[in-house]
N, C-alpha and C positions, 0 to 999 in steps of 0.2 A: 515579475511576479507581483501581484497585488496581495499584500498581507491582509489576512482576515482576522487572525488573532494569534496570540502566543501565550503560553502557560509554562510554568516550571513545575516539575514533579520531583518527588523525593524518594520514590521507590518504583519497582517494577509494577506493583499493583496500581499505583497512581497513573503510570503510563498506560496501563491496560484500561483504566477507567476513562481516560481521555479518548481512547479509541472507541470504547463502548458508547460514550455519550455522543461522539461524532456520528456513529452509525445510525443513531436515532434521527439525524438531521438530513439524511440523503435517501434518494430513491434509486431504483434500478437505472442502468444506463450511465453509470458514473465511473470515471477512471481516477484512481488515486495513485500518485507516485510517492515513494518513501525514500528520503535521502538521509544520509548520516553515516558516520564511521562504523566500522565493524564493532559490534557489541553495544551500539548506542540504544537499542531497544525497539528496532523496527518490527521484529516478529512479535514482541510483547504487545505493541500497538495493534497488530493484526489480530492477536488473540482476543483482545478486548473488543475490537470492532466486530469480529465474528459473534462474540457473545451478545453484543448489542443488537444483532440481527436475529438472535434466537438460535444460533448454531451451538450445540452442546457437545460436539465431538472434539477430537484432538487437533490443534493447529500447530504445525511445525514448519520450519523454514524449508522451502523446496530447493535448497542449494544444489542438490544432485539431480533431482527430477525436473527442475526448472519451473514446473507448474503443479500446484495442488488445487483441487477443486473441492470446495466445502459446500455441501448441499444439506438441506433440512432446516435452514433458517428462512427468513422472509424472502431473501433472494439468494441465488447462487453467488459465491465469491470465487473469483479466479485469482489465486495468489501466486504471483511470479517472483522468482529470484534470478535476476540477470547477472549475478556476480561472476559466474563462470563464462559468460559470453563476452566476446571482445569486439563485436561489430554488429551493425544493423543487418548486414548480409546474413549473419548466422541466425538472427532472430527471424528474418524473412524466410529462410530455408525451413524453419520449424513451423511456419504458418501462423505465427502469433498475431499478425496484423488484424485478424478478424475480431480479436478481443478488445480492439480499440476503435471500433466502428460504432459510434454512439447510436446510430439509427437501428442497428440490429442487436446490440448488446442486451442480453436478457438478465444480467446480473450486475455485479460490481467487480471491476478489475483493479487489483492492487499490485503495484510493481515495486519491488525492492531493487536498488541499483539501476535505475533507469538511465543513468549517465553512461552506462556501458553499451547502450543501444540507441545512441542519439539519432533522432529522426523517426523512430518507430511510433512514438506517440504524437500524432499530428491532430489531436483534438483538444478542445478545452478540458482541463483536468484540475484536480486539487493536488497541491504538493504539500507534503508533511515532512518538514526537516526536523530531525531529532539531533540535538547537540548534547554531547556528554560533558557536563560541567565538572563532575567528579565521580567517584565510584557509584553513588546512588542518585545524584541529582541530574536531571535532564531539562533542557529547554526545548519545547516543542513549538515550532513556528508553522502555522497553517496559512497557505495562500492559494490563490487561484491563478492559473496560467492558461493562456491561449496560445497554442502552438501554430 
């Protein structure tokens, strides 16, 4: 991974603001992976990102539905949570690979827990790693990856 930048935040609102500002820098046809421990702030980052694209609806973690689609902003956002999946085969059975084809992707795919489906994302993408430093502080490391 090539590190692009890192930043520390001191609240959920600041983590959301990082997502919001990052959304202003990307266009459609982008894949973003989010890594970090449970409760690190991945979904708060997505809330801010969606706001940055002009989405004003509710953003929730798709832990049980696996995929939430947010429309109404500048681009559709495909928000995945792969926490409950245990293999690439499970993701392929669900037909998720189409969301990682940069040639046809009409929005932005954001994937929480991509490590659970190793091999699914075979395109250049942005990785956002969120490290929990303490109850409120987070270190957000953004990098680019070529799979």
